[in-house]
N, C-alpha and C positions, 0 to 999 in steps of 0.2 A: 589269223583271229578265226573265231567261229562264228556262224550266224547268231547265236545267242548274244555275243559281246556286239555284234555290229547292230544289232537292232537297239541294244541298251543304249549305245553311243546316240542312235538317232532319237530316242525318247527323250534323252537328258535336254532338260531345258537351259538355258545359258547360266540363271542361276546356279543350278547344279555344276556346272561344267567350270564356273568362277570358283565355286566352293572346293570342287575336287583338286584344281590349280592351286589354290591357296594353301590346301593342305598337303598336297606335294611340295610346295616350295617351303613349307613349315619343316617339314621331314627334313628336307634338305637342310636347313639353317639349324636346325638341333642337332647334326650331327658336326657342324662348324662350333656349336657353343660348347658341346661336349669336348672337341678338341682344345678349345681354349681353355677350357677349365683344365683340362688333364696338362697342358703347358704351365700354367699358374702352380701345379704340384711340384714342378721338376726345381732340385735343389741344385743350382748352378756352384761350382767349385770356385775359390776365391782365387786370386792371382798367384798366390805364394803356390798354391795347391798345382796350378796349372804348368807355373815355370818349373818346379821339382820332378813333374811328371814328365815334362818334356824333355828335361835334361836326362833322366833316365832312358828314355826312349832313345835319344840319340846316341848314349853313351853303349847302350846293349846293342844299338845297331852297327856301332862302329866297330866294337868288338867282334861279333858274329860275322861281319864283312872280312874282318881281318883273319879271323880262324877258317873262312870258306876259300879266302884268297892263297892262304897257307897250303891247305890241304890241295888247292888246284895244283900249287907248284911241287908238293910233293909228289904227287900221281903224275905230273907231267915229266917230273925227272926221272923217276922210277921208270916211266914207261920210255922215254928216250935211251937210257941204260941199258933196256931189255932187248929193244928193235933197234 
């Protein structure tokens, strides 16, 4: 802190300090109010959409795991025959 900031703090009255604290608190609260208003704008998917998309994710994951396991087996078998 610079000397001028220390002097300003010492010369602030109690009312000025309270006002500054209140302003800081309002600034903090305005961030939460903005966050709350943004959450209200979210369009949540319905149950059917969530179920369908979750099923798609599970199926694709299962298929990819089988492909990776198959490639792993082919590479392992190939390396065993070479060495």
